[in-house]
C-alpha positions in Angstrom: 31.2 0.7 11.9 30.8 3.3 14.0 27.3 5.2 14.5 25.8 7.0 11.9 26.4 10.9 12.0 24.3 12.6 14.9 22.8 9.1 15.5 22.4 8.9 19.4 22.0 5.1 19.7 20.1 2.2 18.2 16.7 1.7 19.8 17.3 -1.9 21.8 13.7 -2.6 22.2 11.4 -4.3 20.6 8.0 -4.0 20.1 5.4 -6.0 21.5 3.8 -8.6 19.2 0.0 -8.3 21.2 -0.7 -5.3 19.4 0.1 -4.4 15.8 2.8 -2.3 15.0 1.2 -0.4 12.1 3.7 0.8 9.6 2.2 3.9 7.6 4.2 5.8 3.9 2.6 9.1 3.2 2.7 11.1 -0.2 1.7 14.6 -0.3 -0.5 14.9 -3.3 -2.5 19.1 -4.2 -5.7 17.9 -6.7 -7.1 21.1 -8.0 -11.1 19.7 -9.4 -12.9 21.0 -12.0 -16.6 22.2 -11.5 -16.7 19.7 -14.6 -15.4 16.5 -13.0 -11.7 16.0 -14.0 -8.8 16.7 -12.2 -5.7 18.6 -11.5 -3.5 16.7 -9.7 0.1 17.9 -8.4 2.7 15.3 -6.9 4.7 18.0 -3.4 6.6 14.7 -2.2 9.6 13.3 -4.2 10.0 11.1 -1.4 6.9 9.4 0.7 7.0 9.7 4.3 7.7 6.6 6.7 6.9 6.2 9.9 6.5 2.9 12.3 4.4 2.5 15.4 4.0 0.3 17.4 4.0 -1.2 21.7 6.7 -1.9 24.4 6.3 -4.3 27.5 9.3 -3.7 29.6 10.1 -5.2 33.2 12.7 -5.2 35.4 15.9 -3.8 35.0 14.7 -2.8 30.8 11.4 -0.9 31.9 13.9 1.2 34.0 17.0 1.6 31.7 14.3 2.3 28.9 13.2 5.9 31.0 16.8 6.0 31.6 16.9 6.2 27.7 14.2 8.3 27.0 15.1 11.3 29.6 18.2 11.4 28.0 17.4 11.2 24.1 14.4 10.8 23.6 15.2 14.2 21.0 17.8 12.9 19.6 18.0 11.2 15.8 17.8 7.0 17.2 18.5 4.3 14.6 15.4 1.8 14.6 15.6 -1.7 13.7 12.3 -2.9 11.7 11.1 -4.8 14.3 8.7 -6.7 11.7 10.8 -7.9 9.0 13.3 -10.1 10.7 16.1 -12.3 9.7 18.0 -14.8 10.3 21.6 -15.8 9.2 22.2 -18.7 8.3 25.9 -19.4 9.4 28.4 -17.5 11.4 30.2 -14.9 10.2 33.6 -13.8 12.3 34.6 -9.8 13.3 36.1 -8.5 9.7 33.8 -10.0 7.2 31.7 -8.2 4.5 29.1 -10.7 3.6 26.1 -12.2 5.6 24.2 -15.3 4.5 20.3 -14.4 5.4 18.1 -17.5 6.0 14.9 -15.5 4.4 15.5 -12.8 1.6 16.0 -8.5 2.0 12.6 -7.0 1.5 13.0 -6.0 -2.5 13.4 -2.6 -1.1 16.3 -2.8 0.5 19.2 -0.7 -1.5 23.1 0.4 -1.1 23.1 3.0 1.8 20.2 1.3 3.8 21.6 0.0 7.3 21.3 -2.8 9.3 21.3 -4.3 12.9 22.4 -7.7 14.1 21.3 -8.4 17.6 21.5 -11.0 19.9 19.8 -10.9 23.4 22.7 -10.7 25.8 24.8 -9.0 23.5 26.3 -4.8 22.6 23.8 -4.9 18.7 25.8 -3.7 15.6 25.1 -1.6 13.2 26.3 -2.2 9.3 25.7 -0.2 5.8 24.8 -2.5 2.6 27.8 -1.9 -0.3 25.5 -4.3 -2.3 22.1 -6.5 -2.6 22.3 -9.8 -4.3 20.2 -11.2 -7.3 18.6 -14.0 -5.2 18.6 -11.3 -1.6 19.7 -14.4 -0.5 22.8 -11.6 0.8 24.8 -8.8 1.4 27.7 -7.4 1.0 28.0 -4.4 3.7 30.0 -1.4 3.1 32.2 -1.3 6.3 33.6 -5.1 7.6 32.5 -5.9 11.8 33.2 -5.6 15.0 32.0 -8.7 16.3 31.4 -12.5 15.4 27.9 -13.2 15.1 27.3 -17.1 15.3 24.5 -18.7 13.2 20.4 -18.0 13.4 21.7 -14.2 15.1 19.1 -11.6 14.0 19.1 -9.3 11.2 17.2 -6.2 10.6 16.5 -2.8 8.1 16.6 0.0 10.4 16.3 3.8 9.5 17.4 6.9 11.1 14.1 7.7 13.3 13.4 10.3 15.9 10.5 9.3 18.5 7.4 12.0 18.2 7.4 15.0 21.0 4.5 13.5 23.9 4.1 10.2 24.0 2.7 8.0 27.2 2.7 5.2 29.1 2.0 2.9 32.1 3.3 1.3 35.5 1.2 -1.5 35.3 3.5 -2.1 38.7 6.7 -1.1 40.3 8.8 -2.9 37.8 6.5 -3.1 34.4 6.4 -0.5 31.9 3.9 -0.6 29.1 4.4 2.5 26.1 3.1 3.0 23.0 5.8 5.3 20.3 5.2 6.3 17.2 8.8 6.9 15.6 9.0 9.1 12.6 12.0 8.3 9.9 14.3 11.1 8.3 14.3 11.6 4.4 17.7 11.7 3.7 19.4 13.2 0.1 19.5 10.2 -1.7 17.0 9.8 -5.1 13.6 7.4 -4.8 14.6 3.6 -5.0 12.5 2.2 -8.3 11.9 -1.7 -6.6 11.9 -4.3 -8.8 8.4 -5.3 -7.7 6.3 -4.3 -11.6 2.8 -3.8 -12.7 0.9 -7.5 -13.1 -0.9 -5.9 -15.6 -1.0 -2.5 -18.2 -3.5 -1.6 -20.5 -3.5 2.2 -22.7 0.1 2.9 -20.1 -2.3 2.8 -17.3 -1.7 0.1 -14.6 -4.4 -2.1 -14.2 -5.4 -3.4 -10.3 -6.5 -6.9 -10.3 -5.6 -7.7 -6.5 -8.7 -8.1 -5.0 -9.4 -7.0 -1.6 -10.1 -9.4 1.6 -13.8 -9.8 1.5 -14.0 -11.9 5.2 -13.9 -8.0 6.1 -17.2 -6.4 3.4 -16.0 -3.8 1.9 -17.5 -0.4 1.6 -18.7 2.0 -0.7 -19.1 5.8 -0.4 -21.7 7.5 -2.6 -21.2 11.5 -2.2 -20.8 14.0 -4.9 -19.9 17.1 -4.2 -22.2 20.0 -4.2 -21.5 23.9 -4.5 -23.5 26.4 -3.1 -24.2 29.1 -4.5 -24.0 32.4 -1.4 -26.9 35.0 -1.1 -25.2 37.3 -2.6 -26.1 35.8 -5.8 -29.5 34.7 -4.5 -31.2 32.6 -2.4 -28.8 29.6 -0.4 -28.6 26.7 -2.2 -26.5 23.3 -4.5 -25.3 23.3 -7.9 -24.0 19.2 -9.0 -20.8 19.4 -8.9 -19.8 17.8 -12.6 -20.7 15.0 -14.3 -20.7 12.3 -12.1 -21.2 11.6 -8.6 -17.9 10.8 -6.8 -18.4 7.2 -5.9 -16.0 5.8 -3.6 -14.6 1.9 -2.7 -12.8 0.4 0.3 -11.7 -3.1 1.0 -8.7 -4.3 3.7 -5.8 -6.2 1.9 -5.0 -9.4 3.4 -1.0 -10.7 2.6 0.2 -13.4 3.9 3.5 -12.6 2.4 6.5 -10.3 3.1 7.1 -10.0 0.0 2.8 -9.1 -0.4 4.2 -6.4 1.8 6.1 -5.6 -0.8 4.4 -5.6 -4.1 1.6 -3.0 -2.4 4.5 -0.7 -1.2 5.7 -0.8 -4.3 1.9 -0.3 -6.1 1.6 2.3 -3.2 4.7 4.3 -5.2 4.3 3.7 -8.7 0.5 5.7 -7.6 2.7 7.9 -5.8 -0.7 8.2 -2.8 -3.3 9.6 -5.1 -1.5 11.5 -8.3 -1.8 9.2 -10.7 -4.8 7.3 -12.2 -5.1 3.1 -12.3 -8.5 1.2 -13.9 -9.8 -1.5 -11.3 -12.4 -3.6 -11.3 -15.2 -2.8 -9.3 -15.4 -6.9 -8.4 -19.6 -6.9 -8.3 -21.0 -9.1 -11.0 -23.1 -7.4 -13.8 -24.6 -10.2 -14.1 -24.6 -11.7 -18.3 -27.0 -12.6 -19.7 -28.1 -14.5 -23.2 -29.0 -12.2 -25.2 -32.3 -11.3 -26.4 -30.9 -8.3 -28.6 -30.5 -9.3 -32.4 -26.2 -9.4 -32.0 -25.4 -8.7 -29.0 -22.6 -10.5 -27.5 -22.5 -8.6 -23.7 -26.3 -8.4 -22.6 -26.9 -7.4 -18.7 -30.9 -6.7 -16.9 -31.8 -3.6 -16.5 -31.6 -0.9 -18.7 -30.5 2.2 -16.1 -26.9 1.1 -17.0 -26.9 2.4 -20.5 -29.5 4.8 -19.9 -28.0 6.7 -16.8 -24.2 6.0 -17.7 -24.2 5.8 -21.6 -22.4 8.1 -21.8 -20.0 7.5 -18.9 -16.5 8.2 -18.8 -15.0 6.3 -16.0 -16.2 3.8 -17.1 -13.7 2.2 -19.4 -13.8 -1.5 -20.1 -15.6 -5.0 -19.1 -13.5 -7.6 -17.0 -14.5 -11.6 -17.0 -12.9 -14.4 -15.0 -13.8 -17.5 -17.5 -13.7 -20.7 -16.8 -10.1 -21.7 -16.6 -9.6 -18.4 -13.6 -7.9 -16.2 -16.1 -9.1 -12.3 -16.7 -10.2 -11.0 -19.7 -10.4 -6.9 -20.9 -12.7 -6.1 -23.5 -13.1 -2.7 -24.7 -16.0 -0.7 -24.2 -17.3 1.6 -27.3 -20.5 1.6 -26.2 -23.7 0.9 -23.6 -27.0 0.7 -24.8 -30.4 1.0 -23.9 -33.1 -1.8 -25.2 -35.8 0.0 -23.8 -38.3 -2.8 -25.6 -36.8 -5.5 -23.7 -35.4 -3.7 -21.1 -31.9 -4.6 -21.1 -28.2 -3.4 -22.0 -26.6 -3.7 -24.4 -22.1 -3.8 -23.9 -20.7 -2.8 -27.4 -16.8 -3.9 -27.1 -14.1 -3.6 -29.3 -12.5 -6.9 -28.5 -14.8 -10.1 -29.9 -15.4 -13.3 -27.9 -12.8 -15.8 -28.3 -13.5 -18.6 -26.7 -15.5 -21.9 -27.2 -19.0 -21.4 -24.3 -20.9 -18.0 -24.3 -19.5 -15.2 -22.2 -22.9 -15.3 -19.6 -21.7 -19.5 -18.2 -18.4 -17.5 -17.8 -16.9 -16.9 -13.4 -18.0 -14.0 -12.9 -18.2 -10.6 -15.3 -17.7 -6.9 -14.0 -17.6 -3.3 -15.6 -13.4 -2.3 -14.9 -13.5 1.6 -13.8 -10.4 4.6 -13.9 -9.6 5.3 -9.8 -7.1 6.6 -8.0 -6.1 6.1 -4.5 -8.4 7.9 -2.0 -5.5 9.0 0.3 -2.5 9.9 0.4 -1.0 7.2 3.0 -1.3 4.2 3.3 -0.6 1.5 6.7 0.8 -1.8 6.9 -0.3 -3.4 10.2 1.6 -6.2 11.0 -0.7 -8.3 12.4 3.4 -10.8 13.2 7.1 -10.4 11.2 5.0 -12.5 8.1 1.4 -11.9 8.7 -0.5 -7.8 7.3 -3.4 -6.1 6.9 -3.7 -3.1 4.8 -6.9 -0.6 3.7 -6.6 0.2 0.4 -9.0 3.2 -0.8 -9.5 4.3 -4.3 -12.0 6.7 -5.8 -13.6 6.9 -9.2 -11.8 9.2 -11.1 -13.5 11.5 -14.2 -10.2 11.6 -16.7 -6.0 9.7 -17.2 -4.3 13.5 -17.3 
């Protein structure tokens, strides 16, 4: 097929994997916070903005041709292969064919109207558009027939219409060796937003529960903050006032994925949340240290009275999560947090009762569950290889589920 309208060329230079490839996705949310701590959130984008940045290392003729290409075509739209999503043809396909059999499933995000680029060293790449994707994601039917013969193991890349940022720099390491860092912004088309077939792992009371833990190999970060209001000198001496009943708490951790399907799940989660717009439930993953109750009739009890004294009417801790001996997770809706000052403990009262033969304090782990939203409208996936990637997830506790 000819190149899409307004596309100047297929970008031919693959990423240099000595440095990660960064895939970014951005929503835009207007967050209005009232003085009592509740929020009103409004989506300002129906579809996320996407960008891809990576480094190229070119030598000889490629280094010279890169300079010529950028001089002539940098301001124009390019068809950019997604180098982190490489596939291979499972069988050869001849000119005139319109079906590609692949050795690996395509992304869950691929759909009709997306572009593919067939690429083989020493040959002119070919662009094609997807008509349908098979249920097993291993077969793709094209809108047009192929113009060239492509042998088995030819590389097939999903591709995006993209433009380079207006300014970037490269370095000539030698007269014939060039290194450049590139940052592409993908164009937004007129199609309706896609819907991934990947869904939530768990839903409680219409809220998704994020039960995929962060990677403890990189230390999770906890943010302690409160939103002050400055009373200016017109009303009296400058002073701070507490804004809201509960201080803002953030948690930030790193997710390490080992397959493209895992990355697809996190991207789908980000799209379901639409950045900062939609709240969800998430365990803190911090141990509560359940103990044998000393309070008559108690089932769930923790040492110390702080939880019951200061958060007895807490609107953000909604459930108790318990990891059972078989490693499964159970959730119990919290109805009360009561401090027993005589014994120095806090009783957690839940709607559901404990139904196992062993006691809850004999379980692997127990932690509180909070109502959260994402703390950023941007998600970055740092591809270390074309399978292994990591991304930072930051969440903020909220006092409402609006």
